[in-house]
N, C-alpha and C positions, 0 to 999 in steps of 0.2 A: 504494499500499500505506499502509496507516495504520501511522504511526511512535506507539508506545507513550510513555506521559510517564514516562521512568525517569533516573535520576541515575545518571551513568557519565564519567568520563573519564579519560584515559591522562598520566602527569606528563611534564613536559616532559624532553627526551632531557637526560641529563645526560653530563658528562665521566668517561669510564672509564678515562682514563688514571689518577685516583686509586685505591689500593691499594684492593680489595673488601674485604678484611678486616681492615681498620684501624677500621673501627666496632666500638665495644666491644657486646656482645651483653647486653643489659639481666636478663635470667632464664635458668636454664635451660632453659626448654620443658618438654617431656615427659620428667618426669624418671620416672616411676612408672606402673604401669599395674597393674590389680587381678589379685591372683596366678592367678585362674579365668582370666581372660583368656590370662594367659602360659602356663598349663600348657596350656589349650587347643589354642595354635598353636605348642608348643614353643620359644616365647622366653625371651629373659634381657633383664634390663636392666643396660647397661653402669654400672658404678661407678667412676668415677674415683678416688676412695680408695682400692679395693681391687684396680683393674686392673693385672696385669702390663702393662709396659712395655718399652722399648728407646731406647737413643740415639741421637739422630738423629732420631725423628721426634716428631709432635707428640704433646703429651699429650691423652690424650683427654676428652673432652666425654660428658655422660650419651645415652646411644642405645639404641633396643630393636632387638634382632634374634634370627634363629633359631639355636637352638644347635648344631644338627648340622648346617647348613649353609653353604660359600661360594659367593658367585659367582666360575666362573672362565672364560675364554674358552676356546671350543670347543677351540683349537689346544693347547691346554695340558691337555687331557684326553685323550690319550693316547701311548704310545711311551714315548720316554725324557725327556719334560719330566716324565710323572706318576709315573714310578720315582724322577726327583730328587725330587721333591715328596715321597714317601711315604718318600724314605729319611729326610730332617728330620724328618717327623710322628712315625717311629717310636722318635722320641727323646722322646716325651711322651707317646707310647703311641697315637697315633692313624694312619687312613689312609683319604684319600682314593679314595673311590669314584665313578668317572666314571657317571650313569645310561644306561642303553641306550635311547635314544630309537629307537621304532618305525618301521619302513621306513615304515609307513603316513602319517609327519608328515611325512617328507622329501620336498621336491618338493610338498607339498598345501597349502604357501600361505609359508612361509619359505624361501628360495634356502639350496643347500649353505653358499655363499660367507657369509652371513648368519650360520649356525649355528655355525661355526666360528671368526666374529669377534666375536660379542658374547659376553657372558660370561652363563652358564645355572647352575643351580643344580648342586652336585657334594654329595654327603652325606660325611662324617665318622663312622668308625666305630672301634670299639677294633683296635688292630692286636696282633698277635702277637709279642712279645720272646722274641730269642735262639732262634729256631727252638723255642720250648718248646710241648710237644704241646696244651698248653691256654692260653686268654687269661687275662687279669688284669684286675683293675678298675682302671678309668681312668673319667675326667670327661670328657665331651666336652663341649667349648668352642670354639665357633669363632673367638672372640677370642686364644684361648691359640694354636688353630693358625696363625692369621694373623700373630700378633706373631712364633713361632718361624720361619716364612716370609720373613718382613722382615729378623730376625737373621742367617740363615742367607745370604741374598743381599749383605746388607752387608759379608759375611764373605768372598764370592766363593766361596762352596761349589760343586763342579762340578756343572755343570748346570743351576745355578739362573741365570738373569739377571734382574738387580733391574727392569730395566725391565717385562719380561714379570711379576715377581711384585708390582710395584705396580698390576698390572690385576687383581689377585685382592681380593676385598672382602669384606666380611659380606653377609648378606641380611637387608637389613632389614625389619622392620613399618613398613606405610607405614597412616596412620590417616584416614579420611574425614574432613574439616573441615566439620561441621555440630553446633550447637550440641547439645547432649543433656540437657544439666540436669545430668553426671553425671561426677565424675573417672575415669570409665573413659576417655573422649577427651579430654578440657581440664586445662590446667593452668597451669604458668607463673606469670604475675603474678595470675592469677583463680582463685578455686575458685566449685563453684556447688554451691547446694544441690540435695541429692539425696532421693528417700523414703527411703533406707535411713540417711537419717544423713548421708552423707557429703558435705564440703565448708559452708562457712559464709560463702558471699560476702553481701557489699553487697547492701541493697536494689537499688544501682544494675547490678549484674550479674544479681542476681536478674530484673530488668526483663525481660530475654531469657527467659525462663521463664512457664510457662502452670500450667494445673492441675495438682498433683502432682507436681511438681518438673520436668516432663516440656519438652522445648525445642521442642516441635512440640503443636499444638492443630487439633481440626476447626473448618472454617470455612463458611460458606455463600457461594456467588458466582453473583450475579443476573446471566450476560451469558452469550450464546452462544459457544460455541467460534472462535476466529479463524478468518476464510475459510483453506481448505487447498485450494489452488491444485490443478486437474487436473495430473497429468503432461504433458497433449499441451499445456495453456498455457504451461506452467513452459519445454519445448523449444522453445514457437514466441516468449516473450518473452526468458527469460534464457539459453536451451541447453541446461539442465538445472537439477534443484536444487542449490543450496548445501547441502553436507553437513557437520554438525557431531558428529564421531566423540564419545561419552561411552563412557570405562572407569571402571564405576562397579558399582553394585550390578543392574543388570538393572533393568528394567521390570516392572512388572504389568498386571492389568487397569485400564482407562480408555477411554473413550469418545473421549476429546479427543485421544488417541495411536493411537488405532485396533489396539488390543490387546485382547483378548480371551480369556475362559476358554475353553478349546479340551481337553476331556476326551480326544480321540483324538490330539492333536497331540504332539512330546515335549516332554516337560516341562510340559504342563499348558495351555500357552497357544499364539497365534499373533500374530501381527502383519500387519495388510493395511493399515497408513495411514503415518501421520506419521511411525512408528518404524522401522527397519528392523532386523533382528540376522540374524547369519551363525550358524549352527550347525557350519560349517564351521572357521571361525574360533575359535569355543568349543572344537571336538573339538581342537585343535593345542593350546591352551592346556592342557588337560585330558592330554593325552598326555605332554606333558612332565612336569606333577605326577605323573601314575601311577609315571611310570618313577623319577623321585627316590623316591618312597616306594617302590618294588621295591628302590632302593639300599640301601634302610634309615632314611628316613626316615619312619617310621610316624603321627608327628605331622600330618604335612602335611594339610592339607583340602580335597580336590578339588570344585571347579565344573563340573557336567557341562553343566547350560543356562542360556541366556542369559538367565532369568526370574528375578525376584528373590524369594527361597524360601532357607529358613521365616522364616514371620515372625518366630519367637520360636526361642531356643535352649533354652529352659526350657517345654515343653510341657505339665507338671503344672502352670502356674505362669501361664501364658498372658501375661506380659509382652510388649509387642512389645520386638523388640533396637532397639537405639539406632538402627540406621540402615537399618531397614527402610522403604521406599519412597522412600530417598535418590536412586536413577536416576530414579523416576519423578516426583518432584518437580523436578529440573534437568532432565527431557525436557520437562515443562511449560512450564519456565521460557523456552527454546526456543521451544516452541510460540505462546507470548502475544507474544512480542519477533520474532521472523523467521518468521511463518505459512508462505511459502512454502518455507521448507527444509527439510531431514529429518536426523531424529536416527539416526546408526549408532551403536546400543547394545550394547557388548562388556562381558562381567559379569567383574569379576576382584574385585570388593570381597564381601566376605561382609558378612553383614546384621548382626554387630557393628561395622563398619566398618572390620575389618583386610584388610590386602591385603598379600602377598608382594610383595618387591621383584622376584624372579625371574619371577612371572605378569606384572607389570607391561612388563619389557623385552619378554617375547614377543610380548606383546600389540600395543608400541608397532612390534617387528618385523614383525609380519603387516602391520599397517596401513601401514610403509614398504614393504614389497615391491608391496602392492597399488596404492598411487600408483606407484610406481615403473613398474609395468605399464600403471598407468590414463593415465598422460600422454604414452603414447606409442600407447594403442592405444585400449582400451574405456574413454570417460569415465564410464560405468554405475559403474566402483569408484572413481570419484574422492573425494577426501575433502579439503575446503578448511579446516576446523578441528578441533583435538584440544583435549577440554575434561576436564581431571585435577583434581577437587575431594578431593585426598589429598596428603599430604606424610610426610616423615620429619626426624628433626635427625640429621645426623650425627655422627659421632664427631671427626671431624677437617674442618672446613670448608674447608682447602687442600688435601688431600689429595683430597676428593670432587670439586672445582672441576675437578682437571684427569684425572683417572683414573678417574671413575664410566662403568661401561657404560651407566648411564640417560643419562647428560648425552652419550653417543655415541648411542645409539638414535636420542634427542630432536632432536640437529645433524642427522640423517639425514633426520626430517622436515621441517625447517627449508628445508635443502637440495631438498626436492622442491617448495617453495613450499608447504607448508603451515604456517599460525602454529597454535603450541600456547599455550594458554590456562591458566594453571593458578593455585589457593587459594592464598593466602599465609599460613594458618593461623589459628586462634583464640586463639592463648596471651598475648594481651598481651604481645610480647616482639619485639626485634629477632634476636633469633638466625637465622638463615637456617633457613628452612624448604624443603626439597628437595622436588620439582624446582621450586618456584617461584623460589626464590633464583638459581637458574641465570640468571635474565633479567640480573641483574647485568653479564654478560658477552654480552650480544646487541650487537655491533655495530652501528651506523648503517648504513642503506641496503640490508638486508637484511632477509628476513621473521624475526621477531624471537618469541622466547620472552617473553610477558608474566604476571606475576606483578600478582594481583588481590586488594587490599583490602577491606572489609566498609564501608558507609556505612550510615548510619540511615536513617528514613525524612525527616526533616527535613533531609539533607545534610550531617550532621557524621559523623566517624569514628568507626566503632562501637569500644564500649569493650572488645572481645573479641578486635577484629583487631590481626595482628600488623603491624607497622611499620616502616620502614627504608629507607637508599637504595637496596635490592634489590626492594621494593614499586613497581612501574612504572606501575600503573591502579589505580583504583577505580572499585567500583558497589555498587548497593544491594545489602545484602547483609543487613539485619535486618528481623524482623516484613513478611518478602515472603510472597505468598499464589500457590500453585502446584498442580497436579495430585497426586494423593496416590491409590493403590491402590482403587479401590473394592469389592475384596473383602475389605476389611480391619477387623475388628471385635475389638480387644483383649478382654483379661477384665476391665479395671475397670469398673465399674458405676458411674452415677450415684450423687451422694450420696443425693439423695433420689428415688422412684419412687413414684406413689401413683395412684387413680383419680381418673380426671378427672370433673369434677364433671357430674351427670346431665345439664343443658341442654346440655353441649357432647361430648356423645358421638357420633362418626363413625359415620357412616350404612356400612352393611356395603359397599357400593361402593366405599371407601376402603380402600386397603391401606395406609395409614400406622399407625404405631403410635399405640394406642389411649389409653394410661398418660400422665398428668401428670409429669412429671420435671426435674432439673436436668441439666447441660450431659453428656453422657457423655464424658469425657477420651478415648478411645483408638475411638470408634466413627466410623469414615472412610467409612463409606458412602456418605456426601454425596458422594466423590472429591475433598475440595479442602482444605489443611492451610495453617496461616502456619506459618512455620519462618525459622530464622537460621543463618547461619553464610556464611567466606567461599567455602563450598561452594556458594553460590546465586549469590556475585555475579560469580564464575569464567563462569559459563556464560551469567549475563546479558550481562557483554560478549564472549563469545564470538556469543551470539546479534544483539548489535548490530553486529560485524563482520559475520556474515552476510548482514543486512540492509542493509547498505551493499553487501557484494557485488552482492545481486539488484539495488537502484539504478541501480549502475553498470552491470551488462551490460544493464539495460531501455536504458539511454539509446542512440539511436540514434549510431551513428559514434565510438563511445568507445571504442572496441576493447577491451573487457573483456568479451565475452560466457564466458559459463561452459563453452562448448562449444569453446573454442579450444583446440588442444591444445599440450604443451609444458611442459617446467620453465618456462622464460622467462616464459610467458603467465600460469601460475599463480602465478608468484612477484609479476609485475606486477601483479595484480586483487588480490591479499591485500594489497599494500606500499599500493598506492590507497585502499582500504578502511580499512587503518588510517590514514593520512594525514587522511582524511575526518574522523576522528574526532579528530584532533589529535597524534597521533605524528608 
């Protein structure tokens, strides 16, 4: 198998005995989002200067969270535990409502034990006071509710266990880690120029942008699709395909990925090649979201299908959304580096780059239960790597590290022998970007979570990339070229379009455009784009690990074939692949 020439390395393993929180954070990271984006997703930016606080808990840092939701373990959402929670919240005029998850979701993908163990979104609504006949005005704010519960637990109020309350958390907004050329998703130490005048970045920062201040641009590629081995050949030589799960915007039509427009299929697309989708898994995520909406969270945006759509949130303007094509670009990176592998695409990211933490936890739970069944039974459901090109800044690094439900479900995957590769973020800060920053606690000798920063084409670290002791690997992530949906042509037009010289008119047999024009900055019908971000460094490293898995499986007598069942075999394969890359 051809090994592409790409820059990629894993940092030498460090002594984790050092306090992982001793390193000073250089910048606040993501401290603001456009008001329109916050309103669309029912979110609030936590302002440390104005936020309520209680003694004994860390002072908060800036964070973005959904105003009407708390993440609560399932076991606390029924009976006396929920009654005790609501008795406390009633003092600030709020009530916690447990969503009724439809029966069709239970047993369809996530075990009942997992449903009860892991946190899921619950909804804050106004409460009645003193049995009044009517309600009363109240501001619903999940941070206020969380602080109230923590204060009551500190006071040892009846029915509230401090350990249980520590597992209740905000539902953060996560952001896709691609350079968009707009302050919508980037910030921290850098600002980016944008068509609307936002940002005044330096020329060095603007070097990652293209026509119109966009972070991506159409390009032409003069090569055939990397050879995609047949299923029969993979079964014979490696045992099965190596599988990289990509939790992102989903994919759209592209010939390299085997994804085609199909009006008769659910969602309008079908996949019959390199990319696998699962409408069943997608349905469970949607059912959880619909239950939360029914419980009172009317601003929660639901995702019904695994395909990247719509391409724009403003159809009367037609500007492509900031993260349209994000998942397709990532899948194309895996196709280029590890063509015998397969991408399992699960859509949890909206086309504006937003991910709800509850949806991410649900998706990872589904994958963990799928792998738990696969290692002992049908390896057709096996997953080797999970790629997460997204993240958020926590209001408390010490708190999130030890009590996060997201950390808990990632640990479930790592314990099953699945490596998790996460983007380090594009904020030019050492402030910890989660889930990538969980890499700081990956012990030696077991399957790790790896956080990936971005390199420039010359091998230097990209100006936009986050850095620090918690960044454990680096890969090319600036000005990468990969697949982009072939059925996308945005509303922008070339600056100049005119009739071609009469001597150069196209014959009638040619279907190409006849005009002479400047570059159309958002016509991606050619199927390829150039883009930057740690969003793309992470899948490049994941693809390198997948390639290493495949090479080892093909070596006679290695004992690392991909069809060997069991968690121990899965761990052995992944650790061997990582060690080949220097881990």
